[in-house]
N, C-alpha and C positions, 0 to 999 in steps of 0.2 A: 503495498498500499505506499503511497506515495506520501512525503510527510513535507507542509507546507511550512516553512518558517513567517510567522506571525511578524517579524520584524520586516519581512520583506511585500507584505501586504501593502499594497498600493490605495490607500482611502480615496485618493483622487480618483484613481480609475474605478473604484468603488462606487464613489459620487456619479460617474458618469453614466455608469451600467444601470444607475438608481434613477436617474432622470430617464432615459432612455425608455426603462422598465415600465414605468410610469406614464410616459407620454405614448407609446407603442408606434411611435414614428421617429426613424433617424433625423430625417431632415429637421421636423419640428425640435425635435431635443438638443439639435446643433445649434438652430437659431438661440434657443434658449440659453445655452453657454456658452455662446458667443466663438465659437468654434466651425470650423468647416467639418463638412461632413464626411469626408476622408479620414482628418486627422481622429474624429470621436470612433469610427470603427477601426481604427488603428490602435485608441487607447483599451475599447471593450475586446481585442483580439488580444491583449497583452493581459485583461485580467483572466480572460479565459485559459490562456498560455499557463498562467500562474496555478491558475486553482485547479487544472487540467482537466477541465469540463467544458464542453458549450454550454453556453446560457440562452441562446436564442436557436432557433431553428429560423432560419433564413427562404421565405417562400416569394421569390420577387422581392417587392420594395419591401412585402409585410415581414414584421418580427413576430414572431410567437416564443415565449417564454417557455425553456426545456424543463424537466422535470427539478433537475438541480436548478436552473434560473430561477424557478418557484421559490426554492428554500433560501437561495443567496438573497431574494429580493426579501424575503421575511425578516433576514437578519438585516441588510441594510436600511428596513424600514426602522427597527428599534435602534440603529445606532444614529440614524440621522435626524429622527426622530427627538432621542435623548440628549443630542449636541441642541437642539432648537429648545427642549426644557433647560438645558444648563444655562444658556443665554437667556431665556425669558424668567429665569429665575434669579441670575444674576444681576441682572437690569431691571427685574420689576419685584424684587424683595422690599423687606420693609424698608420704608424710608423714603421708596422710589415712586415715581408720577404715577404709575399705574400697574395692574396686576391683572392677571385672567387666569380665573378656573375652572377646569372642565370637568363637568360630571355628568356622568351617564346615569339613568334612571332604570330600571326595569319597565317594560311597558305594563306589566300588572299591577305596578305600585299606585297606590292611592297618591293622587295630586295635592290632594289637601295636606298630607303628612309633607311629601316633598316643599310644598308651599312654608309651611310650619316650621320645617327643620333648616329653610335657608332664610328665613325671616329676618335674623341677625344680620346677615348681609347686605340686608337691602337699602339701608344708610351708609354704606360704603362707596363714595360716588367715584373713586377710584380703581373701583374692583369690575372687570367683566366677566360676567357670567356667560359659560358656554354651558347650553343644556342639552344632552340626546337622550333618546328612548329608543329602546332595542332589547332582544331578548339577553339573559344574563351571559350566554354563553358570548354574544355576540360583541358585548361590553366587553367583556376579559381578554379579547382576543386585542381591543384596541387599547385597553391598558398594558397588555403584555407592551405593545411598540410603543408607549408612554404617548399613548394619545388621550389620554384621559388621567385624570388625578385622582377620581374619588368616583367609585360606584354606590348607589343606594338600591342595597334591594330586599325583598321578605325570604329568601333563599340565603343559607350560609353558604360558602365554599371552603374547602379545605385545601391548605398548601401541600404542594409535590415536589417531589424531585427536580422538577423543571419551573416552577413558580413557586414564587415566594410569598404567597397573599398573606393579606392581613386582615382577617374579617372577626369585625367586633359588633356585640349586639349592642344598638345603639336606642332601642324602643322597644317598648310591649304594649299592643292595645287589645282590649277587650272585642271581642265578636258579640254581635247581637243581632235580633231578630227586628226588622224595623218595618213600617207599613203606614197606610195611612191612619190619620187619628179616630181612634175609635168614639164610638157615641159614651157619652158618659154612664159611669158605673159599670161600663163592660170594660173588662180585662182579658188582654188574650193567655189562656191557659197552654203553657208548653208542660208536654208537649202532646197533649190531647187535642189543638185547636190544628196543628199541622196538617192533618188529612183536609182539612177545609178550606183550606188559603191555596193562592197561586203561589207555590215556593219558587224563588229567584234565587240558585244556587251558584257561587264560582264555579268555574270551570274545573273539570277531574284530575287535571295537575296541580291544582292549588292547594297548598298544606292545610287552609282552612277547610278545605271541603273535606280533606282527609281526616279530620279531626272532628269534623261533625258527624260523618260516618260511622265513626268509633265508638262515639257520643251515642248514637241512634242504634248502633251495634249493642251498647250496654244498657241501654233501654228495652232493648227487644220492640222497635218502632221501625217501619219502614216511610222513609221519606222521599215521595216521589216529586223533583221539580217539575216545574212548569216549562223553567227556562236554566240554561245552562250559560254561563257568561264569564270569560276568559278577562276580560278590561273591566276595570273596576269603574271606570270613567262609564262605561255603557252601563255595568248593573246600578251604578247612581242613578243614569238616567230613568233608569226602567223600574227602580224603587219608588220614585219621583212620581212618575207619569202612567205605570201600567194599572195599579190597584193593588198589586201584587207584594208578600210580605219579602225580603230580604235578608239574607244571611248576609253580613259587611260588617267590618272593622268601623267603631264609632266613629273614627275620624273621617272614613269616607262620605258620610253624609253630615257632617258637623253642621253646616249652612243650615240643612232643611231640618234639622232638628231644632235648630237655635229657631227659626222663623216658624213655626209648626205645621209645615208641608207636612211631614213626616214627622213619625211618634216611634219612639224605643219602646217595643214589647216587653224585650228581657233580656240579659245577658246570659250568654250559654256558660254553662260549668266545663272546664277543662278545653274550650276552644278559645285561642287567642292567635292574634298575629304577632310574629317578631319582625323588627325592622334591622338591616344590618348595615353598615357600611365597612367597604371592600377597599381596601390602599394596597401598595407593594412597597418596597424597602428600595427608598431614593435617596439619593444623595442632599439635593436641593427640596425641602418640602413648602408650597407657597404658603406665606403668613396668613392667609386667611383660609385656607382647610386648617390649619392647627388651629384659629379660633372656633370654625362649627364644630368642629370634631371635640372640642375642649367644654364648649357647651351642651 
């Protein structure tokens, strides 16, 4: 097996490869880099010779990444995004003019919880908040290449040999049944009234749903859903507008409960939603992130 001396790895050539791979067009990439197309091709061939593998399949004017090319691109993404992070952290740290905080929230996370968590940062006029929503797996991949500073999730992650995730529970919310305001002197009887209502439940991949079904099993009852909804924002809308009874963390419908549009029927024993912050080891941590996690 060929051994590559790290000292001989030319990061200048790697940067050229990274630009070409991201653009997919040699001519445009050469224009971005302000060098000739032939010089750019030569630099990439040198990197391929150094690594001992072809990085592109050349089909006419089109360039397609080889399997090794995809691997190298992943590492290049991490290297150059880490470089941007270093510059941003050094130039945008405490006492500097501005700072950017990049936060990913899993798509199923309550937006009310997200807003409540971020509220301490709203008065910081020198902070740029960049918010993204995706699956936990997609967000972890973005954090792996240093494109996110923080992930907020309702599912924990465990570090492994390749990823030094730091996962911390930052909140726990009771889960309740909510629905339209009931008539005077009328109370919802749990679990007896469950078969009589349009039951709105989180999707089967939700930890809340799993806890609820275990509770029903313990109580020897069968709860048949009228609707199953993965997205908490959609579940909130259905709870508000459909006349059904929804299983949700209280924070999801805090505004509707406050205004009287919805009524809290009961909290469910042994059913809670946990919220986690996920970060990774890094040399520079934005001061705004430290303040949020400290709160």
